[in-house]
PDB file with SEQRES, HELIX, SHEET and CRYST1 records, atoms N, CA, C and O in Angstrom:
SEQRES   1 A   78  MET GLY GLU ASP ILE GLN LYS TYR LEU GLU SER HIS SER          
SEQRES   2 A   78  THR VAL HIS ARG GLU PHE ALA ALA ARG VAL GLY THR GLN          
SEQRES   3 A   78  LEU ALA ARG ASN GLY ILE ASP ASP ILE GLY GLN LEU CYS          
SEQRES   4 A   78  SER LEU LEU ALA LYS ASN PRO GLU ASP VAL ARG ARG LEU          
SEQRES   5 A   78  ARG ASN ILE GLY VAL LYS SER MET SER VAL ILE TYR ASN          
SEQRES   6 A   78  ILE CYS LYS VAL TYR GLN ASN GLU GLU ARG ARG ARG PRO          
HELIX    1 AA1 ILE A    5  HIS A   12  1                                   8    
HELIX    2 AA2 ARG A   17  ARG A   29  1                                  13    
HELIX    3 AA3 ILE A   35  LYS A   44  1                                  10    
HELIX    4 AA4 PRO A   46  ARG A   50  1                                   5    
HELIX    5 AA5 VAL A   57  ARG A   76  1                                  20    
CRYST1    1.000    1.000    1.000  90.00  90.00  90.00 P 1           1          
ATOM      1  N   MET A   1      11.376 -12.381  15.992  1.00  0.00           N  
ATOM      2  CA  MET A   1      12.656 -11.871  15.561  1.00  0.00           C  
ATOM      3  C   MET A   1      12.443 -10.989  14.332  1.00  0.00           C  
ATOM      4  O   MET A   1      11.618 -11.300  13.473  1.00  0.00           O  
ATOM      5  N   GLY A   2      13.179  -9.906  14.256  1.00  0.00           N  
ATOM      6  CA  GLY A   2      13.065  -8.966  13.147  1.00  0.00           C  
ATOM      7  C   GLY A   2      13.924  -9.359  11.968  1.00  0.00           C  
ATOM      8  O   GLY A   2      14.237 -10.532  11.760  1.00  0.00           O  
ATOM      9  N   GLU A   3      14.290  -8.369  11.216  1.00  0.00           N  
ATOM     10  CA  GLU A   3      15.069  -8.619  10.001  1.00  0.00           C  
ATOM     11  C   GLU A   3      16.535  -8.900  10.294  1.00  0.00           C  
ATOM     12  O   GLU A   3      17.133  -8.312  11.196  1.00  0.00           O  
ATOM     13  N   ASP A   4      17.097  -9.810   9.513  1.00  0.00           N  
ATOM     14  CA  ASP A   4      18.506 -10.164   9.617  1.00  0.00           C  
ATOM     15  C   ASP A   4      19.368  -8.942   9.323  1.00  0.00           C  
ATOM     16  O   ASP A   4      19.184  -8.272   8.307  1.00  0.00           O  
ATOM     17  N   ILE A   5      20.292  -8.661  10.202  1.00  0.00           N  
ATOM     18  CA  ILE A   5      21.086  -7.438  10.109  1.00  0.00           C  
ATOM     19  C   ILE A   5      21.968  -7.401   8.863  1.00  0.00           C  
ATOM     20  O   ILE A   5      22.094  -6.352   8.232  1.00  0.00           O  
ATOM     21  N   GLN A   6      22.569  -8.511   8.504  1.00  0.00           N  
ATOM     22  CA  GLN A   6      23.455  -8.509   7.345  1.00  0.00           C  
ATOM     23  C   GLN A   6      22.678  -8.254   6.050  1.00  0.00           C  
ATOM     24  O   GLN A   6      23.108  -7.463   5.211  1.00  0.00           O  
ATOM     25  N   LYS A   7      21.558  -8.914   5.896  1.00  0.00           N  
ATOM     26  CA  LYS A   7      20.739  -8.705   4.694  1.00  0.00           C  
ATOM     27  C   LYS A   7      20.196  -7.283   4.655  1.00  0.00           C  
ATOM     28  O   LYS A   7      20.158  -6.656   3.597  1.00  0.00           O  
ATOM     29  N   TYR A   8      19.780  -6.779   5.803  1.00  0.00           N  
ATOM     30  CA  TYR A   8      19.227  -5.432   5.854  1.00  0.00           C  
ATOM     31  C   TYR A   8      20.283  -4.397   5.477  1.00  0.00           C  
ATOM     32  O   TYR A   8      20.013  -3.491   4.689  1.00  0.00           O  
ATOM     33  N   LEU A   9      21.473  -4.528   6.032  1.00  0.00           N  
ATOM     34  CA  LEU A   9      22.551  -3.592   5.719  1.00  0.00           C  
ATOM     35  C   LEU A   9      22.901  -3.626   4.237  1.00  0.00           C  
ATOM     36  O   LEU A   9      23.099  -2.576   3.625  1.00  0.00           O  
ATOM     37  N   GLU A  10      22.977  -4.801   3.662  1.00  0.00           N  
ATOM     38  CA  GLU A  10      23.328  -4.920   2.251  1.00  0.00           C  
ATOM     39  C   GLU A  10      22.261  -4.316   1.340  1.00  0.00           C  
ATOM     40  O   GLU A  10      22.583  -3.725   0.309  1.00  0.00           O  
ATOM     41  N   SER A  11      21.014  -4.461   1.713  1.00  0.00           N  
ATOM     42  CA  SER A  11      19.942  -3.996   0.829  1.00  0.00           C  
ATOM     43  C   SER A  11      19.539  -2.540   1.064  1.00  0.00           C  
ATOM     44  O   SER A  11      18.950  -1.922   0.178  1.00  0.00           O  
ATOM     45  N   HIS A  12      19.840  -1.984   2.230  1.00  0.00           N  
ATOM     46  CA  HIS A  12      19.396  -0.629   2.547  1.00  0.00           C  
ATOM     47  C   HIS A  12      20.523   0.383   2.724  1.00  0.00           C  
ATOM     48  O   HIS A  12      20.262   1.565   2.945  1.00  0.00           O  
ATOM     49  N   SER A  13      21.723  -0.049   2.634  1.00  0.00           N  
ATOM     50  CA  SER A  13      22.849   0.842   2.894  1.00  0.00           C  
ATOM     51  C   SER A  13      23.020   1.875   1.792  1.00  0.00           C  
ATOM     52  O   SER A  13      22.830   1.590   0.610  1.00  0.00           O  
ATOM     53  N   THR A  14      23.382   3.073   2.206  1.00  0.00           N  
ATOM     54  CA  THR A  14      23.654   4.148   1.256  1.00  0.00           C  
ATOM     55  C   THR A  14      25.145   4.260   0.972  1.00  0.00           C  
ATOM     56  O   THR A  14      25.566   5.111   0.189  1.00  0.00           O  
ATOM     57  N   VAL A  15      25.945   3.409   1.601  1.00  0.00           N  
ATOM     58  CA  VAL A  15      27.392   3.401   1.376  1.00  0.00           C  
ATOM     59  C   VAL A  15      27.762   2.148   0.590  1.00  0.00           C  
ATOM     60  O   VAL A  15      26.895   1.347   0.242  1.00  0.00           O  
ATOM     61  N   HIS A  16      29.002   1.991   0.324  1.00  0.00           N  
ATOM     62  CA  HIS A  16      29.527   0.841  -0.413  1.00  0.00           C  
ATOM     63  C   HIS A  16      29.000  -0.456   0.198  1.00  0.00           C  
ATOM     64  O   HIS A  16      29.160  -0.688   1.396  1.00  0.00           O  
ATOM     65  N   ARG A  17      28.389  -1.281  -0.602  1.00  0.00           N  
ATOM     66  CA  ARG A  17      27.750  -2.513  -0.111  1.00  0.00           C  
ATOM     67  C   ARG A  17      28.743  -3.468   0.568  1.00  0.00           C  
ATOM     68  O   ARG A  17      28.400  -4.130   1.548  1.00  0.00           O  
ATOM     69  N   GLU A  18      29.956  -3.534   0.051  1.00  0.00           N  
ATOM     70  CA  GLU A  18      30.948  -4.425   0.666  1.00  0.00           C  
ATOM     71  C   GLU A  18      31.274  -3.980   2.084  1.00  0.00           C  
ATOM     72  O   GLU A  18      31.407  -4.810   2.983  1.00  0.00           O  
ATOM     73  N   PHE A  19      31.405  -2.666   2.288  1.00  0.00           N  
ATOM     74  CA  PHE A  19      31.688  -2.174   3.628  1.00  0.00           C  
ATOM     75  C   PHE A  19      30.487  -2.410   4.536  1.00  0.00           C  
ATOM     76  O   PHE A  19      30.656  -2.794   5.694  1.00  0.00           O  
ATOM     77  N   ALA A  20      29.294  -2.187   4.036  1.00  0.00           N  
ATOM     78  CA  ALA A  20      28.084  -2.426   4.825  1.00  0.00           C  
ATOM     79  C   ALA A  20      27.985  -3.901   5.205  1.00  0.00           C  
ATOM     80  O   ALA A  20      27.597  -4.234   6.325  1.00  0.00           O  
ATOM     81  N   ALA A  21      28.333  -4.775   4.278  1.00  0.00           N  
ATOM     82  CA  ALA A  21      28.324  -6.210   4.570  1.00  0.00           C  
ATOM     83  C   ALA A  21      29.334  -6.553   5.654  1.00  0.00           C  
ATOM     84  O   ALA A  21      29.069  -7.391   6.516  1.00  0.00           O  
ATOM     85  N   ARG A  22      30.494  -5.902   5.608  1.00  0.00           N  
ATOM     86  CA  ARG A  22      31.523  -6.124   6.626  1.00  0.00           C  
ATOM     87  C   ARG A  22      31.032  -5.677   8.006  1.00  0.00           C  
ATOM     88  O   ARG A  22      31.266  -6.359   9.003  1.00  0.00           O  
ATOM     89  N   VAL A  23      30.350  -4.528   8.056  1.00  0.00           N  
ATOM     90  CA  VAL A  23      29.797  -4.041   9.323  1.00  0.00           C  
ATOM     91  C   VAL A  23      28.771  -5.049   9.848  1.00  0.00           C  
ATOM     92  O   VAL A  23      28.748  -5.357  11.040  1.00  0.00           O  
ATOM     93  N   GLY A  24      27.930  -5.556   8.955  1.00  0.00           N  
ATOM     94  CA  GLY A  24      26.942  -6.557   9.353  1.00  0.00           C  
ATOM     95  C   GLY A  24      27.588  -7.813   9.909  1.00  0.00           C  
ATOM     96  O   GLY A  24      27.112  -8.385  10.889  1.00  0.00           O  
ATOM     97  N   THR A  25      28.673  -8.241   9.280  1.00  0.00           N  
ATOM     98  CA  THR A  25      29.396  -9.415   9.754  1.00  0.00           C  
ATOM     99  C   THR A  25      29.978  -9.180  11.139  1.00  0.00           C  
ATOM    100  O   THR A  25      29.888 -10.046  12.009  1.00  0.00           O  
ATOM    101  N   GLN A  26      30.571  -8.017  11.345  1.00  0.00           N  
ATOM    102  CA  GLN A  26      31.151  -7.702  12.657  1.00  0.00           C  
ATOM    103  C   GLN A  26      30.078  -7.637  13.745  1.00  0.00           C  
ATOM    104  O   GLN A  26      30.288  -8.104  14.865  1.00  0.00           O  
ATOM    105  N   LEU A  27      28.947  -7.063  13.408  1.00  0.00           N  
ATOM    106  CA  LEU A  27      27.853  -6.998  14.386  1.00  0.00           C  
ATOM    107  C   LEU A  27      27.365  -8.400  14.726  1.00  0.00           C  
ATOM    108  O   LEU A  27      27.134  -8.712  15.894  1.00  0.00           O  
ATOM    109  N   ALA A  28      27.206  -9.244  13.715  1.00  0.00           N  
ATOM    110  CA  ALA A  28      26.766 -10.622  13.945  1.00  0.00           C  
ATOM    111  C   ALA A  28      27.771 -11.377  14.803  1.00  0.00           C  
ATOM    112  O   ALA A  28      27.384 -12.158  15.672  1.00  0.00           O  
ATOM    113  N   ARG A  29      29.043 -11.153  14.568  1.00  0.00           N  
ATOM    114  CA  ARG A  29      30.081 -11.808  15.379  1.00  0.00           C  
ATOM    115  C   ARG A  29      30.039 -11.340  16.836  1.00  0.00           C  
ATOM    116  O   ARG A  29      30.502 -12.038  17.738  1.00  0.00           O  
ATOM    117  N   ASN A  30      29.488 -10.167  17.044  1.00  0.00           N  
ATOM    118  CA  ASN A  30      29.345  -9.630  18.400  1.00  0.00           C  
ATOM    119  C   ASN A  30      27.988  -9.992  19.010  1.00  0.00           C  
ATOM    120  O   ASN A  30      27.646  -9.512  20.090  1.00  0.00           O  
ATOM    121  N   GLY A  31      27.223 -10.829  18.328  1.00  0.00           N  
ATOM    122  CA  GLY A  31      25.959 -11.313  18.870  1.00  0.00           C  
ATOM    123  C   GLY A  31      24.745 -10.469  18.515  1.00  0.00           C  
ATOM    124  O   GLY A  31      23.655 -10.700  19.040  1.00  0.00           O  
ATOM    125  N   ILE A  32      24.919  -9.498  17.635  1.00  0.00           N  
ATOM    126  CA  ILE A  32      23.795  -8.666  17.217  1.00  0.00           C  
ATOM    127  C   ILE A  32      23.426  -9.091  15.804  1.00  0.00           C  
ATOM    128  O   ILE A  32      24.133  -8.785  14.844  1.00  0.00           O  
ATOM    129  N   ASP A  33      22.312  -9.799  15.690  1.00  0.00           N  
ATOM    130  CA  ASP A  33      21.935 -10.336  14.383  1.00  0.00           C  
ATOM    131  C   ASP A  33      20.594  -9.821  13.887  1.00  0.00           C  
ATOM    132  O   ASP A  33      20.074 -10.310  12.884  1.00  0.00           O  
ATOM    133  N   ASP A  34      20.035  -8.848  14.574  1.00  0.00           N  
ATOM    134  CA  ASP A  34      18.730  -8.316  14.233  1.00  0.00           C  
ATOM    135  C   ASP A  34      18.801  -6.788  14.188  1.00  0.00           C  
ATOM    136  O   ASP A  34      19.316  -6.164  15.115  1.00  0.00           O  
ATOM    137  N   ILE A  35      18.291  -6.191  13.126  1.00  0.00           N  
ATOM    138  CA  ILE A  35      18.375  -4.742  12.966  1.00  0.00           C  
ATOM    139  C   ILE A  35      17.606  -4.003  14.060  1.00  0.00           C  
ATOM    140  O   ILE A  35      18.045  -2.947  14.516  1.00  0.00           O  
ATOM    141  N   GLY A  36      16.480  -4.539  14.480  1.00  0.00           N  
ATOM    142  CA  GLY A  36      15.717  -3.921  15.565  1.00  0.00           C  
ATOM    143  C   GLY A  36      16.505  -3.920  16.873  1.00  0.00           C  
ATOM    144  O   GLY A  36      16.482  -2.943  17.622  1.00  0.00           O  
ATOM    145  N   GLN A  37      17.191  -5.008  17.135  1.00  0.00           N  
ATOM    146  CA  GLN A  37      18.031  -5.133  18.327  1.00  0.00           C  
ATOM    147  C   GLN A  37      19.147  -4.091  18.291  1.00  0.00           C  
ATOM    148  O   GLN A  37      19.435  -3.446  19.299  1.00  0.00           O  
ATOM    149  N   LEU A  38      19.767  -3.932  17.134  1.00  0.00           N  
ATOM    150  CA  LEU A  38      20.844  -2.957  16.986  1.00  0.00           C  
ATOM    151  C   LEU A  38      20.340  -1.542  17.247  1.00  0.00           C  
ATOM    152  O   LEU A  38      20.950  -0.793  18.010  1.00  0.00           O  
ATOM    153  N   CYS A  39      19.237  -1.181  16.621  1.00  0.00           N  
ATOM    154  CA  CYS A  39      18.721   0.180  16.762  1.00  0.00           C  
ATOM    155  C   CYS A  39      18.265   0.456  18.192  1.00  0.00           C  
ATOM    156  O   CYS A  39      18.413   1.576  18.681  1.00  0.00           O  
ATOM    157  N   SER A  40      17.721  -0.538  18.857  1.00  0.00           N  
ATOM    158  CA  SER A  40      17.329  -0.391  20.256  1.00  0.00           C  
ATOM    159  C   SER A  40      18.558  -0.167  21.135  1.00  0.00           C  
ATOM    160  O   SER A  40      18.555   0.711  21.998  1.00  0.00           O  
ATOM    161  N   LEU A  41      19.594  -0.951  20.920  1.00  0.00           N  
ATOM    162  CA  LEU A  41      20.837  -0.793  21.676  1.00  0.00           C  
ATOM    163  C   LEU A  41      21.460   0.571  21.408  1.00  0.00           C  
ATOM    164  O   LEU A  41      21.948   1.225  22.330  1.00  0.00           O  
ATOM    165  N   LEU A  42      21.444   0.996  20.166  1.00  0.00           N  
ATOM    166  CA  LEU A  42      22.008   2.297  19.801  1.00  0.00           C  
ATOM    167  C   LEU A  42      21.250   3.433  20.486  1.00  0.00           C  
ATOM    168  O   LEU A  42      21.859   4.399  20.945  1.00  0.00           O  
ATOM    169  N   ALA A  43      19.939   3.319  20.554  1.00  0.00           N  
ATOM    170  CA  ALA A  43      19.125   4.357  21.188  1.00  0.00           C  
ATOM    171  C   ALA A  43      19.364   4.413  22.698  1.00  0.00           C  
ATOM    172  O   ALA A  43      19.395   5.495  23.284  1.00  0.00           O  
ATOM    173  N   LYS A  44      19.532   3.258  23.319  1.00  0.00           N  
ATOM    174  CA  LYS A  44      19.725   3.204  24.769  1.00  0.00           C  
ATOM    175  C   LYS A  44      21.113   3.665  25.187  1.00  0.00           C  
ATOM    176  O   LYS A  44      21.265   4.462  26.113  1.00  0.00           O  
ATOM    177  N   ASN A  45      22.138   3.146  24.482  1.00  0.00           N  
ATOM    178  CA  ASN A  45      23.507   3.486  24.861  1.00  0.00           C  
ATOM    179  C   ASN A  45      24.448   3.305  23.671  1.00  0.00           C  
ATOM    180  O   ASN A  45      24.968   2.211  23.448  1.00  0.00           O  
ATOM    181  N   PRO A  46      24.663   4.367  22.915  1.00  0.00           N  
ATOM    182  CA  PRO A  46      25.534   4.267  21.735  1.00  0.00           C  
ATOM    183  C   PRO A  46      26.954   3.811  22.061  1.00  0.00           C  
ATOM    184  O   PRO A  46      27.607   3.180  21.230  1.00  0.00           O  
ATOM    185  N   GLU A  47      27.425   4.119  23.242  1.00  0.00           N  
ATOM    186  CA  GLU A  47      28.784   3.712  23.617  1.00  0.00           C  
ATOM    187  C   GLU A  47      28.919   2.199  23.697  1.00  0.00           C  
ATOM    188  O   GLU A  47      29.996   1.661  23.440  1.00  0.00           O  
ATOM    189  N   ASP A  48      27.844   1.507  24.050  1.00  0.00           N  
ATOM    190  CA  ASP A  48      27.899   0.040  24.067  1.00  0.00           C  
ATOM    191  C   ASP A  48      28.128  -0.499  22.664  1.00  0.00           C  
ATOM    192  O   ASP A  48      28.848  -1.480  22.481  1.00  0.00           O  
ATOM    193  N   VAL A  49      27.520   0.139  21.677  1.00  0.00           N  
ATOM    194  CA  VAL A  49      27.730  -0.280  20.290  1.00  0.00           C  
ATOM    195  C   VAL A  49      29.169   0.031  19.880  1.00  0.00           C  
ATOM    196  O   VAL A  49      29.835  -0.792  19.252  1.00  0.00           O  
ATOM    197  N   ARG A  50      29.634   1.202  20.232  1.00  0.00           N  
ATOM    198  CA  ARG A  50      30.991   1.631  19.868  1.00  0.00           C  
ATOM    199  C   ARG A  50      32.059   0.725  20.482  1.00  0.00           C  
ATOM    200  O   ARG A  50      33.132   0.551  19.904  1.00  0.00           O  
ATOM    201  N   ARG A  51      31.779   0.163  21.618  1.00  0.00           N  
ATOM    202  CA  ARG A  51      32.747  -0.705  22.305  1.00  0.00           C  
ATOM    203  C   ARG A  51      32.819  -2.114  21.721  1.00  0.00           C  
ATOM    204  O   ARG A  51      33.701  -2.891  22.086  1.00  0.00           O  
ATOM    205  N   LEU A  52      31.908  -2.445  20.826  1.00  0.00           N  
ATOM    206  CA  LEU A  52      31.934  -3.778  20.234  1.00  0.00           C  
ATOM    207  C   LEU A  52      33.225  -3.964  19.439  1.00  0.00           C  
ATOM    208  O   LEU A  52      33.764  -3.014  18.871  1.00  0.00           O  
ATOM    209  N   ARG A  53      33.694  -5.170  19.411  1.00  0.00           N  
ATOM    210  CA  ARG A  53      34.941  -5.479  18.715  1.00  0.00           C  
ATOM    211  C   ARG A  53      34.828  -5.142  17.227  1.00  0.00           C  
ATOM    212  O   ARG A  53      33.851  -5.499  16.569  1.00  0.00           O  
ATOM    213  N   ASN A  54      35.834  -4.456  16.718  1.00  0.00           N  
ATOM    214  CA  ASN A  54      35.952  -4.067  15.310  1.00  0.00           C  
ATOM    215  C   ASN A  54      34.882  -3.098  14.829  1.00  0.00           C  
ATOM    216  O   ASN A  54      34.617  -3.018  13.629  1.00  0.00           O  
ATOM    217  N   ILE A  55      34.276  -2.376  15.729  1.00  0.00           N  
ATOM    218  CA  ILE A  55      33.319  -1.329  15.356  1.00  0.00           C  
ATOM    219  C   ILE A  55      33.990   0.006  15.646  1.00  0.00           C  
ATOM    220  O   ILE A  55      34.190   0.384  16.800  1.00  0.00           O  
ATOM    221  N   GLY A  56      34.332   0.708  14.574  1.00  0.00           N  
ATOM    222  CA  GLY A  56      35.014   1.989  14.705  1.00  0.00           C  
ATOM    223  C   GLY A  56      34.136   3.140  14.254  1.00  0.00           C  
ATOM    224  O   GLY A  56      32.919   3.004  14.128  1.00  0.00           O  
ATOM    225  N   VAL A  57      34.771   4.264  14.015  1.00  0.00           N  
ATOM    226  CA  VAL A  57      34.056   5.485  13.646  1.00  0.00           C  
ATOM    227  C   VAL A  57      33.295   5.303  12.328  1.00  0.00           C  
ATOM    228  O   VAL A  57      32.134   5.704  12.232  1.00  0.00           O  
ATOM    229  N   LYS A  58      33.922   4.714  11.325  1.00  0.00           N  
ATOM    230  CA  LYS A  58      33.254   4.508  10.036  1.00  0.00           C  
ATOM    231  C   LYS A  58      32.062   3.571  10.181  1.00  0.00           C  
ATOM    232  O   LYS A  58      31.000   3.805   9.604  1.00  0.00           O  
ATOM    233  N   SER A  59      32.250   2.516  10.950  1.00  0.00           N  
ATOM    234  CA  SER A  59      31.152   1.576  11.181  1.00  0.00           C  
ATOM    235  C   SER A  59      30.005   2.247  11.912  1.00  0.00           C  
ATOM    236  O   SER A  59      28.839   2.003  11.601  1.00  0.00           O  
ATOM    237  N   MET A  60      30.324   3.085  12.874  1.00  0.00           N  
ATOM    238  CA  MET A  60      29.277   3.787  13.623  1.00  0.00           C  
ATOM    239  C   MET A  60      28.476   4.696  12.700  1.00  0.00           C  
ATOM    240  O   MET A  60      27.265   4.836  12.869  1.00  0.00           O  
ATOM    241  N   SER A  61      29.131   5.309  11.738  1.00  0.00           N  
ATOM    242  CA  SER A  61      28.431   6.152  10.776  1.00  0.00           C  
ATOM    243  C   SER A  61      27.412   5.326   9.984  1.00  0.00           C  
ATOM    244  O   SER A  61      26.274   5.752   9.790  1.00  0.00           O  
ATOM    245  N   VAL A  62      27.825   4.164   9.538  1.00  0.00           N  
ATOM    246  CA  VAL A  62      26.920   3.264   8.817  1.00  0.00           C  
ATOM    247  C   VAL A  62      25.767   2.855   9.725  1.00  0.00           C  
ATOM    248  O   VAL A  62      24.613   2.843   9.296  1.00  0.00           O  
ATOM    249  N   ILE A  63      26.066   2.524  10.958  1.00  0.00           N  
ATOM    250  CA  ILE A  63      25.052   2.068  11.910  1.00  0.00           C  
ATOM    251  C   ILE A  63      24.036   3.173  12.194  1.00  0.00           C  
ATOM    252  O   ILE A  63      22.833   2.913  12.190  1.00  0.00           O  
ATOM    253  N   TYR A  64      24.496   4.397  12.438  1.00  0.00           N  
ATOM    254  CA  TYR A  64      23.567   5.501  12.668  1.00  0.00           C  
ATOM    255  C   TYR A  64      22.656   5.702  11.463  1.00  0.00           C  
ATOM    256  O   TYR A  64      21.444   5.855  11.615  1.00  0.00           O  
ATOM    257  N   ASN A  65      23.237   5.702  10.272  1.00  0.00           N  
ATOM    258  CA  ASN A  65      22.443   5.921   9.062  1.00  0.00           C  
ATOM    259  C   ASN A  65      21.427   4.808   8.829  1.00  0.00           C  
ATOM    260  O   ASN A  65      20.275   5.079   8.492  1.00  0.00           O  
ATOM    261  N   ILE A  66      21.844   3.574   9.006  1.00  0.00           N  
ATOM    262  CA  ILE A  66      20.938   2.463   8.751  1.00  0.00           C  
ATOM    263  C   ILE A  66      19.822   2.420   9.785  1.00  0.00           C  
ATOM    264  O   ILE A  66      18.704   2.015   9.465  1.00  0.00           O  
ATOM    265  N   CYS A  67      20.100   2.824  11.008  1.00  0.00           N  
ATOM    266  CA  CYS A  67      19.043   2.858  12.030  1.00  0.00           C  
ATOM    267  C   CYS A  67      18.027   3.962  11.729  1.00  0.00           C  
ATOM    268  O   CYS A  67      16.840   3.808  12.017  1.00  0.00           O  
ATOM    269  N   LYS A  68      18.487   5.068  11.156  1.00  0.00           N  
ATOM    270  CA  LYS A  68      17.545   6.115  10.738  1.00  0.00           C  
ATOM    271  C   LYS A  68      16.605   5.576   9.669  1.00  0.00           C  
ATOM    272  O   LYS A  68      15.396   5.800   9.728  1.00  0.00           O  
ATOM    273  N   VAL A  69      17.160   4.868   8.697  1.00  0.00           N  
ATOM    274  CA  VAL A  69      16.349   4.273   7.630  1.00  0.00           C  
ATOM    275  C   VAL A  69      15.348   3.295   8.231  1.00  0.00           C  
ATOM    276  O   VAL A  69      14.166   3.324   7.887  1.00  0.00           O  
ATOM    277  N   TYR A  70      15.813   2.433   9.123  1.00  0.00           N  
ATOM    278  CA  TYR A  70      14.957   1.427   9.749  1.00  0.00           C  
ATOM    279  C   TYR A  70      13.832   2.088  10.554  1.00  0.00           C  
ATOM    280  O   TYR A  70      12.677   1.671  10.460  1.00  0.00           O  
ATOM    281  N   GLN A  71      14.159   3.096  11.330  1.00  0.00           N  
ATOM    282  CA  GLN A  71      13.142   3.773  12.139  1.00  0.00           C  
ATOM    283  C   GLN A  71      12.114   4.471  11.262  1.00  0.00           C  
ATOM    284  O   GLN A  71      10.928   4.466  11.591  1.00  0.00           O  
ATOM    285  N   ASN A  72      12.535   5.065  10.163  1.00  0.00           N  
ATOM    286  CA  ASN A  72      11.588   5.682   9.231  1.00  0.00           C  
ATOM    287  C   ASN A  72      10.659   4.637   8.628  1.00  0.00           C  
ATOM    288  O   ASN A  72       9.465   4.892   8.474  1.00  0.00           O  
ATOM    289  N   GLU A  73      11.180   3.482   8.288  1.00  0.00           N  
ATOM    290  CA  GLU A  73      10.357   2.401   7.753  1.00  0.00           C  
ATOM    291  C   GLU A  73       9.363   1.911   8.795  1.00  0.00           C  
ATOM    292  O   GLU A  73       8.209   1.628   8.471  1.00  0.00           O  
ATOM    293  N   GLU A  74       9.798   1.809  10.026  1.00  0.00           N  
ATOM    294  CA  GLU A  74       8.930   1.340  11.104  1.00  0.00           C  
ATOM    295  C   GLU A  74       7.773   2.311  11.338  1.00  0.00           C  
ATOM    296  O   GLU A  74       6.655   1.881  11.622  1.00  0.00           O  
ATOM    297  N   ARG A  75       8.026   3.596  11.224  1.00  0.00           N  
ATOM    298  CA  ARG A  75       6.976   4.604  11.411  1.00  0.00           C  
ATOM    299  C   ARG A  75       5.915   4.504  10.321  1.00  0.00           C  
ATOM    300  O   ARG A  75       4.738   4.769  10.569  1.00  0.00           O  
ATOM    301  N   ARG A  76       6.327   4.125   9.122  1.00  0.00           N  
ATOM    302  CA  ARG A  76       5.401   4.046   7.995  1.00  0.00           C  
ATOM    303  C   ARG A  76       4.555   2.781   7.998  1.00  0.00           C  
ATOM    304  O   ARG A  76       3.524   2.727   7.326  1.00  0.00           O  
ATOM    305  N   ARG A  77       4.969   1.774   8.736  1.00  0.00           N  
ATOM    306  CA  ARG A  77       4.225   0.509   8.755  1.00  0.00           C  
ATOM    307  C   ARG A  77       2.938   0.690   9.557  1.00  0.00           C  
ATOM    308  O   ARG A  77       2.925   1.371  10.583  1.00  0.00           O  
ATOM    309  N   PRO A  78       1.851   0.071   9.075  1.00  0.00           N  
ATOM    310  CA  PRO A  78       0.567   0.203   9.773  1.00  0.00           C  
ATOM    311  C   PRO A  78       0.521  -0.554  11.075  1.00  0.00           C  
ATOM    312  O   PRO A  78      -0.497  -0.532  11.767  1.00  0.00           O  
TER     313      PRO A  78                                                      
END                                                                             
């Protein structure tokens, strides 16, 4: 299992931490609790992420940005 999504969002978010924490909570409530899982789902079918309960346009912006950060970190790891 990879990194916890709520902790990752709070520590790596470039937006307001409270909003990032809220997005993490909503994702966890929808069964997505791992940042790698989220980014994989986003890459395969972004509409599936958008259809999750309480995930709107603002949340999607946070999700896209955080997945970019995560993917850049993954590329740098040996």
